[in-house]
C-alpha positions as CSV (number, residue, x, y, z in Angstrom):
1,M,-2.2,105.3,127.1
2,L,0.7,105.7,129.6
3,K,0.3,108.9,131.5
4,I,3.5,110.9,132.0
5,I,3.4,113.0,135.1
6,P,6.2,115.5,136.0
7,V,7.2,115.7,139.6
8,I,8.0,118.7,141.8
9,D,9.7,118.1,145.1
10,I,9.3,121.1,147.6
11,L,11.8,121.5,150.4
12,N,12.2,124.7,152.5
13,G,9.8,126.3,150.1
14,V,11.9,125.7,146.9
15,V,12.0,122.9,144.3
16,V,14.8,120.5,144.9
17,H,16.5,117.6,143.1
18,A,15.6,114.5,144.9
19,V,18.2,111.7,145.0
20,K,17.8,108.3,146.5
21,G,15.5,109.6,149.3
22,R,18.5,111.2,151.2
23,R,16.5,114.4,151.9
24,S,19.2,116.0,154.0
25,E,21.4,116.1,150.9
26,Y,18.8,117.4,148.5
27,Q,20.0,120.5,146.6
28,P,18.0,123.3,144.8
29,L,16.9,122.1,141.4
30,K,19.1,122.7,138.4
31,S,17.1,122.1,135.2
32,T,17.4,122.5,131.5
33,L,13.6,123.4,131.5
34,C,13.6,126.2,134.0
35,A,16.3,128.5,135.6
36,S,14.2,129.1,138.7
37,T,13.7,127.0,141.9
38,D,10.3,128.7,142.6
39,P,7.6,126.0,142.6
40,L,5.2,128.1,140.5
41,D,7.9,128.9,137.9
42,V,8.7,125.2,137.6
43,A,5.1,124.3,137.3
44,L,4.5,126.9,134.6
45,A,7.5,125.5,132.7
46,F,5.7,122.0,132.7
47,K,2.5,123.7,131.7
48,A,4.2,125.3,128.8
49,L,5.5,122.0,127.6
50,G,2.0,120.7,127.4
51,F,1.6,118.7,130.6
52,S,-1.7,119.1,132.4
53,E,-1.1,117.1,135.6
54,L,1.6,117.4,138.2
55,Y,2.8,115.4,141.1
56,V,3.8,117.5,144.1
57,A,5.7,116.1,147.1
58,D,5.6,118.7,149.9
59,L,8.7,117.4,151.7
60,D,8.3,120.0,154.5
61,A,4.9,118.7,155.3
62,I,6.0,115.1,155.1
63,A,8.8,115.9,157.5
64,G,6.3,117.4,160.0
65,K,7.5,120.9,159.4
66,R,5.8,123.7,157.7
67,E,3.1,123.1,155.1
68,N,3.3,124.7,151.6
69,F,-0.5,124.6,151.1
70,S,-0.5,128.3,149.8
71,I,2.1,127.2,147.1
72,L,-0.2,124.4,146.1
73,K,-3.2,126.7,145.6
74,Q,-1.0,129.2,143.8
75,I,0.1,126.5,141.3
76,A,-3.4,125.1,140.8
77,D,-4.9,128.7,140.3
78,T,-2.2,130.2,138.2
79,A,-0.8,127.3,136.2
80,G,-4.2,125.5,135.9
81,L,-2.6,122.1,136.5
82,R,-4.3,119.1,138.1
83,L,-2.3,118.4,141.2
84,M,-1.6,115.0,142.8
85,V,-0.2,116.0,146.2
86,D,1.7,114.0,148.9
87,A,1.8,116.3,152.0
88,G,2.3,113.7,154.8
89,I,-1.4,112.8,155.1
90,A,-1.9,110.8,158.3
91,D,-5.4,111.7,159.1
92,L,-8.6,113.1,157.5
93,E,-8.2,116.7,158.6
94,R,-4.9,116.9,156.8
95,A,-6.5,115.3,153.7
96,K,-9.3,117.9,153.7
97,K,-6.7,120.8,154.0
98,V,-4.8,119.4,150.9
99,L,-8.0,119.2,149.0
100,K,-9.0,122.7,150.0
101,S,-5.6,123.8,148.6
102,Q,-7.0,122.9,145.2
103,A,-5.3,119.4,144.9
104,S,-7.2,117.3,142.4
105,K,-6.0,114.1,144.1
106,I,-4.5,113.4,147.6
107,I,-1.7,110.9,148.0
108,I,-1.6,108.9,151.2
109,G,1.9,107.5,151.4
110,T,2.8,104.6,153.6
111,E,5.8,106.6,154.9
112,T,3.5,108.7,157.0
113,L,0.6,106.2,157.4
114,T,0.0,105.2,161.1
115,N,-3.4,103.6,160.8
116,I,-4.5,101.3,157.9
117,S,-8.1,102.2,158.4
118,L,-7.4,105.7,157.2
119,I,-7.4,104.4,153.7
120,A,-10.9,103.1,153.7
121,E,-12.2,106.2,155.5
122,A,-10.6,108.5,152.9
123,V,-12.1,106.5,150.0
124,K,-15.5,106.5,151.6
125,L,-15.3,110.3,152.3
126,F,-13.7,111.7,149.2
127,G,-14.2,108.9,146.6
128,N,-11.6,106.6,145.0
129,E,-11.1,109.0,142.2
130,K,-9.5,111.5,144.6
131,V,-7.5,109.1,146.7
132,V,-4.2,107.6,145.6
133,V,-2.2,105.5,147.9
134,S,1.7,105.4,147.6
135,L,3.6,102.3,148.5
136,D,6.8,104.0,149.6
137,L,9.8,101.8,149.4
138,M,13.4,102.2,150.2
139,G,14.7,99.3,148.0
140,D,13.0,96.2,149.4
141,R,11.8,97.8,152.5
142,V,8.3,99.4,153.0
143,L,8.5,102.7,154.7
144,N,5.6,102.9,157.2
145,R,4.7,103.5,160.8
146,L,2.2,100.7,161.0
147,E,2.1,98.6,164.1
148,V,0.9,95.4,162.4
149,A,4.0,93.6,161.2
150,A,2.0,91.5,158.7
151,L,1.3,94.8,156.8
152,T,4.9,95.5,156.0
153,Q,5.0,93.0,153.2
154,P,4.6,94.9,150.0
155,L,2.2,92.8,148.0
156,A,0.1,92.0,151.1
157,L,-0.2,95.7,151.8
158,L,-1.2,96.5,148.2
159,R,-3.9,93.8,148.3
160,T,-5.1,95.4,151.6
161,F,-5.3,98.8,149.9
162,Q,-7.3,97.3,147.0
163,E,-9.7,95.6,149.4
164,A,-10.2,99.1,151.0
165,G,-11.6,100.4,147.7
166,V,-8.4,102.1,146.4
167,S,-8.4,102.3,142.6
168,Q,-5.0,104.0,142.1
169,I,-1.7,103.1,143.6
170,I,1.8,104.5,143.2
171,V,4.8,102.2,143.6
172,L,7.5,104.7,144.6
173,D,11.0,103.4,145.2
174,L,12.8,106.3,146.9
175,A,16.2,104.5,146.6
176,R,15.9,104.8,142.9
177,V,14.6,108.3,142.7
178,G,17.0,110.6,140.8
179,S,19.5,107.7,140.4
180,G,19.0,106.8,136.8
181,E,19.3,103.2,137.8
182,G,16.1,102.1,136.1
183,V,12.9,100.7,137.6
184,N,12.6,97.5,139.5
185,V,10.8,95.7,136.8
186,S,10.8,92.3,138.5
187,F,8.9,93.6,141.6
188,L,6.7,95.7,139.3
189,K,5.6,92.5,137.4
190,D,4.7,90.9,140.8
191,V,2.6,94.0,141.6
192,L,0.8,93.9,138.3
193,R,0.1,90.2,138.8
194,N,-1.4,90.7,142.3
195,I,-3.7,93.7,142.0
196,T,-6.0,95.0,139.4
197,V,-6.0,98.7,140.2
198,N,-4.3,101.5,138.2
199,V,-0.6,101.5,139.0
200,Y,1.8,104.5,138.8
201,V,5.5,104.1,139.1
202,G,8.1,106.5,140.4
203,G,11.8,106.2,140.8
204,G,14.5,105.3,138.4
205,V,13.1,106.0,135.0
206,R,16.0,106.7,132.7
207,D,14.8,107.1,129.2
208,I,12.2,106.7,126.5
209,E,13.0,102.9,126.3
210,D,12.1,102.5,130.0
211,L,8.8,104.3,129.3
212,A,8.1,101.9,126.3
213,E,8.7,98.9,128.6
214,L,6.5,100.2,131.4
215,K,3.7,100.9,128.9
216,T,4.0,97.3,127.5
217,L,3.8,95.9,131.1
218,G,0.5,97.7,131.6
219,V,1.6,100.5,133.9
220,F,-1.0,103.3,134.1
221,G,1.3,106.2,134.8
222,V,4.8,107.3,135.4
223,L,6.2,109.9,137.6
224,I,9.3,111.6,136.3
225,A,11.6,114.4,137.4
226,T,15.3,114.0,136.8
227,A,15.1,112.5,133.3
228,L,12.9,115.5,132.2
229,H,15.1,118.1,133.9
230,S,18.3,116.7,132.6
231,G,16.9,116.4,129.0
232,K,17.4,112.6,128.9
233,I,13.7,112.4,128.0
234,S,12.7,115.2,125.7
235,L,9.3,116.6,124.8
236,E,10.1,115.6,121.1
237,E,10.6,112.0,122.1
238,L,7.4,111.9,124.1
239,G,5.5,113.3,121.2
240,R,7.0,110.9,118.8
241,V,5.9,107.9,120.7
242,G,2.5,109.4,121.5
243,L,3.0,110.0,125.2
244,I,2.3,113.7,125.1
245,S,0.3,115.8,122.6
C-alpha cells in the first residue's frame, strides 16, 4: 500500500506554494481545496478529504527564524491528524520541542544537519518509529552542513542513516517541488537498490500515473502538495486506485 501524505509548507505563519526550493519567491497558497492560507484551515480541508496524516515543513524554523510550534499543536489537537514535522532539527532539544508540539514523527533533514551522530542519538532516544531522516537534495546536490566531505554522496549518506538505525527515509528533491517535472526515477531506483528501509518521495509528482509507477517501484509513501491543490490528482482518482479510502 502506497501512503499518500499531503504537505503543508508554513512560511511567515501562513501556508505557501513551494516551488523549486526558491523560498524567497514562495507565495501564499492558492488551492482548489481551500480558500484560506491559515495552516489549520488547510489541515482541516485535508482531514475532510479523508487523509489522516500530514507532512508539515516549518520553513520559518528551518530558516532559523520563528518557530510555529503552537500552530503544530493546534493542527494536531483540532484536526486530529498525525503530523510528520520538519522544523529545522539540528539537536535533541529542538527534537523534543517538536514532539511536545504533538508531532507524531520528527523529520531530521540533511539541510539543517550539522552532526551525523545526531541521527543515532535521536533513534536511541525516541525510537525509529518516531524519527524520519530526509535526504534533502537540490538536483544532484545534497543540502547539508556536514564537515565530512565523504558524507555528501547521496547513496553513502543513506547507507550511513540505515546503519544508524533509521527505518524511514525521505528522498526530497527541492528542485522538483512544485515543478510538475516528475520524480527522478533513475536516482530513486538506485536508492531502493542500496537501502532496505521505508522510502518516502517528495518533489515532482505530477499525476496518478506517477503514483502508480512509484508504487510499482516499491516506494513506501509519497509527499504531495501542488498536484492536490491544483486538482491534477483528485480524491476520486486516489480512491479508484485504492490509494485513499
